[in-house]
N, CA, C and O atoms as a GROMACS GRO file, in nm:
protein
  224
    1MET      N    1   8.909  12.662  11.397
    1MET     CA    2   8.795  12.620  11.310
    1MET      C    3   8.856  12.532  11.185
    1MET      O    4   8.808  12.424  11.148
    2THR      N    5   8.967  12.595  11.127
    2THR     CA    6   9.028  12.511  11.010
    2THR      C    7   9.067  12.382  11.053
    2THR      O    8   9.040  12.291  10.975
    3ASP      N    9   9.126  12.350  11.165
    3ASP     CA   10   9.168  12.219  11.206
    3ASP      C   11   9.038  12.120  11.218
    3ASP      O   12   9.051  12.000  11.192
    4LEU      N   13   8.931  12.168  11.253
    4LEU     CA   14   8.806  12.086  11.270
    4LEU      C   15   8.768  12.061  11.122
    4LEU      O   16   8.731  11.948  11.092
    5THR      N   17   8.772  12.150  11.032
    5THR     CA   18   8.730  12.120  10.893
    5THR      C   19   8.820  12.026  10.826
    5THR      O   20   8.776  11.940  10.749
    6ILE      N   21   8.954  12.041  10.854
    6ILE     CA   22   9.035  11.939  10.796
    6ILE      C   23   9.024  11.800  10.855
    6ILE      O   24   9.039  11.698  10.788
    7ARG      N   25   8.998  11.800  10.979
    7ARG     CA   26   8.970  11.674  11.047
    7ARG      C   27   8.844  11.604  10.985
    7ARG      O   28   8.846  11.485  10.954
    8GLN      N   29   8.739  11.681  10.970
    8GLN     CA   30   8.626  11.636  10.922
    8GLN      C   31   8.640  11.588  10.763
    8GLN      O   32   8.573  11.494  10.720
    9ILE      N   33   8.722  11.653  10.691
    9ILE     CA   34   8.746  11.602  10.563
    9ILE      C   35   8.825  11.480  10.566
    9ILE      O   36   8.800  11.387  10.488
   10LEU      N   37   8.922  11.476  10.655
   10LEU     CA   38   8.996  11.323  10.664
   10LEU      C   39   8.905  11.224  10.704
   10LEU      O   40   8.899  11.116  10.645
   11ASP      N   41   8.835  11.251  10.797
   11ASP     CA   42   8.740  11.147  10.840
   11ASP      C   43   8.652  11.094  10.736
   11ASP      O   44   8.639  10.973  10.718
   12ALA      N   45   8.590  11.187  10.663
   12ALA     CA   46   8.501  11.154  10.546
   12ALA      C   47   8.587  11.084  10.444
   12ALA      O   48   8.537  10.987  10.387
   13MET      N   49   8.704  11.118  10.414
   13MET     CA   50   8.798  11.040  10.308
   13MET      C   51   8.815  10.903  10.350
   13MET      O   52   8.804  10.809  10.272
   14THR      N   53   8.846  10.890  10.485
   14THR     CA   54   8.872  10.766  10.536
   14THR      C   55   8.758  10.653  10.532
   14THR      O   56   8.777  10.534  10.505
   15ARG      N   57   8.625  10.718  10.567
   15ARG     CA   58   8.512  10.642  10.538
   15ARG      C   59   8.480  10.599  10.419
   15ARG      O   60   8.426  10.490  10.397
   16ALA      N   61   8.518  10.701  10.316
   16ALA     CA   62   8.503  10.651  10.177
   16ALA      C   63   8.603  10.552  10.127
   16ALA      O   64   8.571  10.469  10.042
   17LEU      N   65   8.724  10.558  10.177
   17LEU     CA   66   8.816  10.456  10.135
   17LEU      C   67   8.775  10.329  10.179
   17LEU      O   68   8.779  10.228  10.108
   18ASP      N   69   8.726  10.335  10.321
   18ASP     CA   70   8.687  10.196  10.379
   18ASP      C   71   8.567  10.128  10.301
   18ASP      O   72   8.565  10.008  10.274
   19GLU      N   73   8.474  10.213  10.271
   19GLU     CA   74   8.358  10.174  10.183
   19GLU      C   75   8.400  10.117  10.059
   19GLU      O   76   8.355  10.008  10.023
   20THR      N   77   8.481  10.182   9.990
   20THR     CA   78   8.548  10.131   9.864
   20THR      C   79   8.630   9.996   9.875
   20THR      O   80   8.634   9.914   9.784
   21ALA      N   81   8.689   9.985   9.986
   21ALA     CA   82   8.757   9.865  10.008
   21ALA      C   83   8.678   9.741  10.034
   21ALA      O   84   8.707   9.628   9.993
   22ARG      N   85   8.568   9.778  10.112
   22ARG     CA   86   8.462   9.653  10.140
   22ARG      C   87   8.405   9.626  10.002
   22ARG      O   88   8.395   9.508   9.970
   23HIS      N   89   8.364   9.726   9.908
   23HIS     CA   90   8.313   9.700   9.790
   23HIS      C   91   8.386   9.606   9.699
   23HIS      O   92   8.329   9.517   9.636
   24PHE      N   93   8.525   9.630   9.696
   24PHE     CA   94   8.606   9.555   9.615
   24PHE      C   95   8.634   9.413   9.692
   24PHE      O   96   8.646   9.308   9.629
   25ALA      N   97   8.644   9.417   9.814
   25ALA     CA   98   8.648   9.292   9.872
   25ALA      C   99   8.541   9.200   9.850
   25ALA      O  100   8.559   9.078   9.844
   26LYS      N  101   8.430   9.255   9.838
   26LYS     CA  102   8.295   9.165   9.822
   26LYS      C  103   8.302   9.124   9.670
   26LYS      O  104   8.272   9.009   9.636
   27GLN      N  105   8.338   9.214   9.587
   27GLN     CA  106   8.351   9.167   9.433
   27GLN      C  107   8.481   9.037   9.427
   27GLN      O  108   8.468   8.932   9.364
   28LYS      N  109   8.579   9.070   9.492
   28LYS     CA  110   8.669   8.948   9.478
   28LYS      C  111   8.625   8.831   9.543
   28LYS      O  112   8.652   8.721   9.496
   29SER      N  113   8.556   8.845   9.653
   29SER     CA  114   8.494   8.717   9.711
   29SER      C  115   8.398   8.649   9.626
   29SER      O  116   8.405   8.527   9.611
   30LYS      N  117   8.299   8.729   9.564
   30LYS     CA  118   8.203   8.673   9.469
   30LYS      C  119   8.285   8.596   9.346
   30LYS      O  120   8.257   8.483   9.305
   31ARG      N  121   8.376   8.667   9.302
   31ARG     CA  122   8.458   8.608   9.187
   31ARG      C  123   8.521   8.491   9.221
   31ARG      O  124   8.527   8.395   9.145
   32ALA      N  125   8.573   8.494   9.345
   32ALA     CA  126   8.653   8.375   9.400
   32ALA      C  127   8.570   8.245   9.421
   32ALA      O  128   8.619   8.132   9.410
   33ARG      N  129   8.441   8.270   9.451
   33ARG     CA  130   8.347   8.159   9.466
   33ARG      C  131   8.312   8.104   9.325
   33ARG      O  132   8.290   7.984   9.308
   34GLU      N  133   8.308   8.197   9.221
   34GLU     CA  134   8.274   8.157   9.100
   34GLU      C  135   8.385   8.100   9.016
   34GLU      O  136   8.356   8.031   8.918
   35HIS      N  137   8.509   8.124   9.048
   35HIS     CA  138   8.612   8.083   8.983
   35HIS      C  139   8.731   8.036   9.084
   35HIS      O  140   8.810   8.116   9.135
   36PRO      N  141   8.731   7.886   9.108
   36PRO     CA  142   8.820   7.822   9.208
   36PRO      C  143   8.974   7.868   9.188
   36PRO      O  144   9.038   7.904   9.286
   37GLN      N  145   9.024   7.867   9.071
   37GLN     CA  146   9.158   7.905   9.061
   37GLN      C  147   9.186   8.055   9.116
   37GLN      O  148   9.292   8.080   9.174
   38LEU      N  149   9.095   8.143   9.097
   38LEU     CA  150   9.120   8.281   9.138
   38LEU      C  151   9.093   8.285   9.301
   38LEU      O  152   9.150   8.372   9.367
   39ARG      N  153   9.012   8.197   9.359
   39ARG     CA  154   9.018   8.177   9.494
   39ARG      C  155   9.159   8.137   9.553
   39ARG      O  156   9.208   8.197   9.648
   40SER      N  157   9.219   8.034   9.491
   40SER     CA  158   9.343   7.991   9.526
   40SER      C  159   9.452   8.096   9.531
   40SER      O  160   9.528   8.115   9.627
   41GLU      N  161   9.452   8.158   9.422
   41GLU     CA  162   9.542   8.280   9.407
   41GLU      C  163   9.527   8.393   9.516
   41GLU      O  164   9.620   8.451   9.572
   42LEU      N  165   9.399   8.413   9.537
   42LEU     CA  166   9.370   8.521   9.657
   42LEU      C  167   9.401   8.475   9.767
   42LEU      O  168   9.443   8.560   9.846
   43GLU      N  169   9.394   8.348   9.812
   43GLU     CA  170   9.428   8.288   9.931
   43GLU      C  171   9.579   8.281   9.953
   43GLU      O  172   9.623   8.285  10.067
   44ASP      N  173   9.667   8.270   9.837
   44ASP     CA  174   9.806   8.269   9.840
   44ASP      C  175   9.849   8.413   9.854
   44ASP      O  176   9.944   8.444   9.926
   45ALA      N  177   9.788   8.492   9.793
   45ALA     CA  178   9.827   8.631   9.816
   45ALA      C  179   9.818   8.690   9.954
   45ALA      O  180   9.910   8.756  10.004
   46ALA      N  181   9.707   8.666  10.012
   46ALA     CA  182   9.666   8.685  10.152
   46ALA      C  183   9.770   8.632  10.250
   46ALA      O  184   9.820   8.692  10.345
   47ASP      N  185   9.793   8.505  10.209
   47ASP     CA  186   9.903   8.450  10.312
   47ASP      C  187  10.043   8.510  10.297
   47ASP      O  188  10.121   8.511  10.393
   48GLN      N  189  10.076   8.560  10.174
   48GLN     CA  190  10.196   8.606  10.156
   48GLN      C  191  10.191   8.750  10.219
   48GLN      O  192  10.294   8.796  10.270
   49ASN      N  193  10.071   8.825  10.216
   49ASN     CA  194  10.072   8.956  10.293
   49ASN      C  195  10.097   8.935  10.418
   49ASN      O  196  10.189   8.995  10.473
   50TYR      N  197  10.019   8.846  10.483
   50TYR     CA  198  10.030   8.813  10.626
   50TYR      C  199  10.168   8.780  10.682
   50TYR      O  200  10.218   8.827  10.785
   51ASP      N  201  10.224   8.689  10.594
   51ASP     CA  202  10.363   8.653  10.629
   51ASP      C  203  10.463   8.766  10.626
   51ASP      O  204  10.551   8.773  10.712
   52SER      N  205  10.452   8.856  10.527
   52SER     CA  206  10.550   8.965  10.506
   52SER      C  207  10.512   9.068  10.622
   52SER      O  208  10.601   9.132  10.677
   53GLY      N  209  10.388   9.081  10.654
   53GLY     CA  210  10.364   9.180  10.771
   53GLY      C  211  10.408   9.127  10.900
   53GLY      O  212  10.436   9.211  10.986
   54ARG      N  213  10.419   8.998  10.930
   54ARG     CA  214  10.474   8.946  11.053
   54ARG      C  215  10.625   8.954  11.052
   54ARG      O  216  10.689   8.958  11.157
   55ALA      N  217  10.686   8.955  10.926
   55ALA     CA  218  10.830   8.966  10.925
   55ALA      C  219  10.889   9.095  10.965
   55ALA      O  220  11.001   9.107  11.014
   56SER      N  221  10.802   9.195  10.940
   56SER     CA  222  10.833   9.346  10.961
   56SER      C  223  10.854   9.380  11.111
   56SER      O  224  10.880   9.495  11.146
   0.00000   0.00000   0.00000
């Protein structure tokens, strides 16, 4: 029974983190549309993250 409870807690925490990540991604996207310089910086950061992930 304890394992099930721990699994439920971990699942709930994962869902909450996913929702938070989506929320912040929406905010960044909105700000990027409003500020072209920020958009460029976000695209550069995304490219760097992708490239570093491929290098691993």
